[in-house]
N, C-alpha and C positions, 0 to 999 in steps of 0.2 A: 545939539544932537539930532534934532528933527531935521534940520537943514542938511546935515551930513547924510542922513538916511534918504532924504528926498533926492539929493544929488546923486547918490549911488543908484537909486531907482531910475533916475533920468538916464544915466549912462549905461544901464543894463541893456536896453533895447539897441543902443548904439553899438555896444560890443557884439550883440547878436547879429546886427547888420554887418559889422566888420567880419565876423566869422562866416556868415553866409556868403559874403562877397569873396572872401579868401577861398572858401570851399569851391565856389563856382570857378574862380580863376584857376585853382588847382585842377579841377575837372577839365576845364578847357585846355590847360597845358597838357594834361595826360591824353586828352583826345587828339590834340595836335601831334603829339609824339607818336601815338598809335597810328594815326592817319598817315604820317610821314613814312613810318616803317612799312605799313601795309601797301601804300601806293608805290613805294620803291620796289617791294617784292613783286607787285603786280606788273610794274614796268619791265623788270627783268624777265618775269615769266612770259609776258606777251612778246617781248623781243625774241626770247629763245624759241617760242612757238612759231613766230614768223620766220625766223632763220631756219628752223627745221623744215618748214614747208618749202622754203626756197631751195634748200639743199636737197630735199627729196626730188624736186624737179631737175636740179642741176646734176645730181648723181645719176638719175635715170638717163639723162641726155648724154653725159660723158661715158657712162658704162655702155650705153647702146652704141655709141660711135666706136669705142674700142672693140666691142664684141663683133660689130659689123666688119671692122678691119681684120679681126682674127679669123672670121669665117672666110673672108676673101683670100687671106693668105693660105688658109687650109685648102681651099679650092685650087689655088695656084700650085701648092705643093703636091696635091694629088695628080695634077696634070703634067708636072714636069718630071716626076720620078718614073723611071722605066721598070719593066718587069725584072730586070737584072739589078735593080736598085742603083743604077747609074743614070746620068742625065745626058740628053742630047743637047750639046751646047747651043747650036743654032736654033733648035726648036725652043729651048728654054729661054733664050734671049728674046725671041719673038713674044713668048707669053709674058715675060717680065715687062717688055715694052707696052703690051696691051694693059697689063695691070697698072703700070705707071700712068697711062693715059686716062684710066678710070679713077685714079686717085691723084689729082693734080695738086692736092695740098701737101703731098709727100715729095721728098727728093732723096737722092742717093739710094734708090731702091737697087739692091744687089743680092747676088747669091754668093755665099761664103762657104768655104770648106770648114770641116770641123776643127782644123788647126788655126783658123782665123784668116787664111789667105783668101782674098776676094777673087772669085773666078771671073766675074764680069759684073757690070752695073748697067742700068737702063740707059745711062748717059755715056757709057764706055763699052763699045761692042767687044766681043771676044777677039783676042789677038793682041790687045793692048796689055800693058803691064800695070794693073791697078795696085793700089797700096794694100797693106795688110793690117789687120786689127790685133795682131799677136800681142803687141805691147800696150794696147789701149786698156786702161783700168776698167772702163765701163764694160768692155767685152770680157775681161777676165772675171768680173763679178757675175756677168751673165752666164759664163760657163759653170760657175759654182751653183747658180740658181738652177741650172739644168740638172745638175747632179741631185738636187733636192726634189726633182720631179715636176718642175714647172716648164711645160713645153712652150709657153708664151711669156715674154718678158717685156715690160715697159721699163727700159733701162735707166741707169743713172745718166743725167744729162751730160753732154760734153760738147766741146767746140768742134764743129765740122771743119776740117782743114780745107775742104774745097770751097765751101760757101762762107767760111769764116764767121759763123754765127752759132749760137747755142741751140742745140737740137735735143729732141727726146728720141732715143732709138727704140723702135718697135721691132722685135725679133721673134721669128717663128722657127721651130726646130723640125727638120725632116729626119726621121729615124728609120733604120732598117727593121726587118721583121724581128730581130732580136732586141730591138729597143736601143740600139747603139746609134749615137749621133752620126749622121752622114753629111747633111748640108744645113745651112741656115739661110732663111730669107730675112733680109734686114731692110728696114726703111726708116727714114728720119722724119720726124714731125717737128716743124718749127715751133719754138717756144711761143712765138707771137700769135700762132693760130688760135689757141685757147683764149689768149688775152683779147683778141678781137671779138670773141663772143661775150666776154665778161665786161668789157669796158663801158657798155651802155647800160649795164644793170644798175638800178638805183642804189643798191646797198654798197656798191664799190665806191660811192662818193664819200662814205664815212669810214668804211672798213676795207679789208683785203680778203680776196677769195683765192684759194689755191689748192693744189694737189700735192700730197707728200707720200713718199714711199715708206715702207716699214723700216728701212734703214736710216730714215731721217732726211734723205735727199729730196729737195723740191723738184717736181716735174712740171710745174706751172704755177703762176701767181700773177694777180693783178689787183691793184697797181704795183709796179715794181719801184721800190724806194730809189731815190737818186743816189743815195749812199747806203751801203757800200757798193763796190763794183760787182758786176754779174758773176765774176769768179767766186766771190765770197757768198753770193746768194745761192748759186746752183752747183758750185764746185765742191762745197764742203757740206757735210750733213748738219741739219739743225739739231740744237741741243737745248731748246727752250722748254717751256711748260707743256706745250701740246704734245710733242713727241715723247717726252718723259712720261706723261700721263698715259699715252697710248701703249707704250711698251710695258708699263707697270700693270696695266689692266688687260693685257693680251688683245689689244686692238678691238674694242667693243664696236658694235654696229653703229651706234650714234650716241651723242651726249654733248656735254660742254664742260669746260674747265677754265677757271680764271687764274691769271698770273701774268708774269712779264713776257714780252715778245722781244727776242734779240734784235729782230729787224725793225720793230716799230716803236716799242716803248715799254714802260714798266708795268702798266696796268691794262690788260686786255681780256676780253671775254672771247674764248675760242669755242665756237660750236663746230661739231664735226659730224660727218656721215661717211661710212665706209662703202666703197664701190662693191657691188654685188659679186662681180666675177673676177676682180683683180685686187691684188694686195696693195691697194692705194686708198688713202683717206682724203676726202674732200673736206675743206675747212673754210670757215669765215671768221676772221679776227676783227672784232669790233672794239674800239677804245671805250673804256668805262666812262671817260669824260663825255662822250656823245650820249651815252645812256643817261648820265646825270643831267645833261642839258635837256633831253627829251622829258625826263621826269620833272625837272623844274618848270618847264613850259606848261605842264599839266597841273601842277600843284600851286603855282604862284597866285592864281586867282583865289582858290580857297584860303591860301595864306593871307591874301589881302583882305578877304572878308573876315578872317579871324582877327586881324589887326583892327579893322573897323569895329568889330564887335567888342574888342578890348577897350578901345578908345570910347566908343559909345557907352559901354557899360560903366566905365570909370566916370564919365560925365554925369550919367544918371545917378551913380552912387554918390558923387560929391554933392549934386543937387539935392538928393534925398537926405543926405547927412546934414546939410545946412538947414534944410527945412525942419528936420527933426530937432536940431539944436535950438532953432528959434522957437518952435512950438513948446519944447520942454522948458526953455527959459521962462516963457510966459506962464507955463503951468505951475512953476514952482511957487509963485505967489498965491496962486489959487489953492494949491495943495497944502499950504501952511495952515489954512483955515479949516481944514478937514481933519477928521480923526485918522489915526494911523490905519485903521481898517479901511476907511474910505479911500485913503491914499493908495493902499495896496490894490483895492478893486479898480481904482482909476488907472493905476500902472498896468494892471492886467489887460484892461480894455485898450490901453495905449499900445501894449505889445501886440495885441491882436490886430489893431489898426495898422501898425507898422508892417506886419507880415502881409496883410491884405494889400496895403498900399504898394509895398515892394513888388508883389506879384503883378499888380496892375502896371507898374512901371516897366517890368520886364516885358509884358505884352506890348507896351508902347515901343520898346526897343526893337522888337521883332517887326512891328508894323512900320516903324521908321526905316528899317532896313529894306522892307519891300517898297517903301515910297521913295527910296533914294533915286531911282530911275526917273521919277517924275520931276525931281528938282534939279537933276543934272542936265546941262545943255546937251542937246542932240549932237552926236558926232564927236563928243569929247572922249579922251582915252578912258576915263573912268566909266562912262556909260557903256562904251563898247566892251570893256572887261566884264561888267555886270551882266550884260546881255549874253555874252559868250558863256558866263558861268551858269546862267539859267538854262541856256540851251544844252550845255554839256551834261547837265544832270538828267536830261530826258531823251538823249539820243544814243543809239548804238554806233560805235566808231566805224565798224566795218561797213554796215549798210550806208552810213553817211558818205564814206568815200565813194561808194558805188553810185549813190544818188547824185552826188556832186558831179561825178563824171556824166551821168545821164543828163544832167542839166547843162552840161558843157562848161562847168566851172572848175574842173580839175586841171591845173596847169601842167604843162609838159615842155621840155626843151625842143624847140622846133629846129630841125636840121634837114639838109638835103639828103635824099636817099633814093636809091633805085628800088622801086616797089617790087621788082622781080627778085632782087637780092634779099629784100626783107621777107618775102614769101618763102624763098628757098631756105633761109635760116629758120623761119618759123616751122617749116615742114620737117627740117632735121630735128628740131626740138620735140615735135609731136610724134615722131615715128614710133617711139617706144610705147605710146599710149593708144595708138589707133588699133581697134580690135582686129583680130586676124581674119574675121569674115568680111572685112571692108578693104577693098583695094583702092589705091589712090593713083590717079592719072594726072600728073602735072603737065600743063601746057604753058610753060613759063619761058618767054624769050629773053635772051641776054644780049645787049642790055635792054632794060625795060624802061617805061616812062619814069621820069624823075618828078618827085613831089617834095614839098617842104612840110614836114610833119614831125610829131613826136615818135621816136623809134619804139619806145615801150608801148605807147598806145596803139601803134599800128600792129604790133605783135598781139595786143589784146584783141583787136578786131579780128585778125586772122584766126587766132585760137578760138574765139567765140563762134565764128562761122563754121570752121571745120568741126569743132566739137558738136555743134548743133546738127551738122550733116550726118555724122556717124551715129548720133543718138536717134535721128530720124530713121536710119536704116535698121536700128535695133539689132536683133539676133539674126536677121536674114543676111544672105549674101548680097552685097551691093558695091557700088562704085561711087567714089567722090572724084569729080573732075575739077581741078583748080587751074584757072587760066588768067593771064594778065594781058591786057591790050590797051591801046589808046583809042578813044572814041571822041566824036564831036558832040557838042551840046544837043544837036538835033537828033542824034541817035539814042538819046536817053528816053526811055519809055515814060509816058505819063501815067500809066496804070500802076496802081499799088506802089506809089513813090513816097518815100519818107525822108525828112519831115514833110508834112502835108503842104506847108507853105514854102518849101524849098524850090527855087528856080535857078537853073544853071546860068551863071553870069560869065563864065569863061568860054573860050573857043574850044579848048581841048581838055579832056578829062582822062585820067588814068582809071582803068576799070579792072577791079579784082572780082572775078566771078567764081563762086563756089556752087557747084551743082551736085546733087545727090540723087540716087535712085531709091529713096526711102518712101515712107508712107504718104508724103504729101500733106498739104494743109487745105482745109476746107475754105471756101470763100468767106464764110462767116468768121473764121479765125484769122485770116490774113491781116485784117486791120487791127488785130489785137496782139500779134506776136511781139510787138515792141512796147506793149504796155508793161509797166513795172509789176513783177510778180505774177504775170499771166503765164500759165503753163498747162500743157496737156501731157499725156503719157508718151507722146511722140516728140513734141517740139518744145523749145523754150526751156530755159533753166533759171526761172526767176528773174534775175537782173542781167544775165549775160547778153542777150540781144538788145535790151534797152540801153545798156552801157555802150555796146558797139554803135548804136545809133547816135548816142550822145557824143561819142568821140568823133564820128564822121561829121556830125553837124557842127561841132566846135572847129573843125578844120575846113569849113566851107563846102562840104560835100553832101552827098545824098545816097540813099539806098533804094533799090527796087527789088520786088519779090515776084517771082512767077512760080506757080505750083499747080499740080493736078493730083488729086487724091489717088493713091495707089501707084503713081508713076514717079513722084519725086518733086523736088523744089530747086529753084535757082535763085540765089541771093547775089546781087551785084552791088558793089561799092564803087562810087564815083568820087574821085578827089581831083582838084584842079592840078593840072600839069604845071610844074615850075619851069620858067624859061632859063633858069640857071643850070649850069652843068655840074654834075657830081664829080668831085675831085677823086682822082685815082688814089 
């Protein structure tokens, strides 16, 4: 009987140990589950936030382009209509030709009667017999939209019979004093134009960006799936999750919806942003599989540590259990010679010792985890993962990306590009953001010098310099002059040149110059404007200029600064000219 009681007393702390270990394992499992769910939600939330920021910029750029085209058509309409509400054919043809020369991205610019008969086109002088749009479905739908009070229409895409390619019709109505339709100015925008702007965007590598009308017809998309045919993509309205959601919710300003994409696949996250002045919605469709991949890349290290903790804890548990069994087996003989009260006291002390010892062992587990790096070989996969895990818990992702760029460690796809064309595109993207008190004077020759660089990082340099320029002007009236030219190494100034240790090693350099008439920079501050997080109330925006310097340095180039307080500043970027020719 005494032996039985002793044996039961021996196994009581072991059962407690098992219960504690089971409880800890359960808590760790619950933690892993909560962590998985929370990190997944954070990943989706961060992606949606990033996509909304991207779409805000894209929406402003696209809306600004369409609004600019609308204003130009309005001006054309005012000039061609006579006091008798009739047009002079020869005079109107001249104006349309001039309009066409100012908008080389458009084709088939024409003036149409209210019945759909084309009077003439920029490529077809008066006197010829141009075709009619009477039977064209896109034109008929446009007529219905006009009856609903929309003087401007970005129409349903159709195949242009002359150029045999898919186009987006942009039409503007000229009405008489009574509001009756008289004439229509029509122009076609190639589907590929918007695609050219989007194809270098980083998010189009995993998702798709596009524009969709309220009736479900796409008016632009990149990338375009190889299957189905363009007729099925642009010729019929979409009926997937996105357009269904938009219609059901009366076309909200922005948001997101998850569901199948008829063109892409069964599980997509569709983020959208509606254009401010046109009944068109911009969207980015991202496969959920890509989001899961990004999420897994972020959580696999914590999961690995959890597994290590499980294995290490189990090893310590087994070791502790074995030790306790050995100690208790030895104690049984000793406990036989004691009175039952002494046995109970001894068992109480033993339980206390077990708890204390177990806590010490847990401390050892934590210490061993911290010492894993010391015992792993340098350069092994395990040590690299642990190093990244320790770094990841102490750094902010956004500032990291910028600092990596500042250090010249942010990779980018290098490609041949005409720096004039890059600046021209960047200026188009920034037009909607430049303050009204600031005028921009571009001196950009075409073609310009050719460089081999990352397209996105060149846009980042251009945006940082132009933004810095208009911030320097502040609320005053001022001018920003943007020029591109080719210079020799000997023409690059030695004064205020960054990086300090940079020396031109090539014969020719492409020079991007951004000059402003702003407040200028003091001599004491010029050497600090590229320091991370240096800022004054006039210049610098934390990491914008340092990042620009990092990108330039990573491409083998340099920067110079000239400034005079009260008169303005000149920033010059120098990048090696490539001997290779840019493909047309």
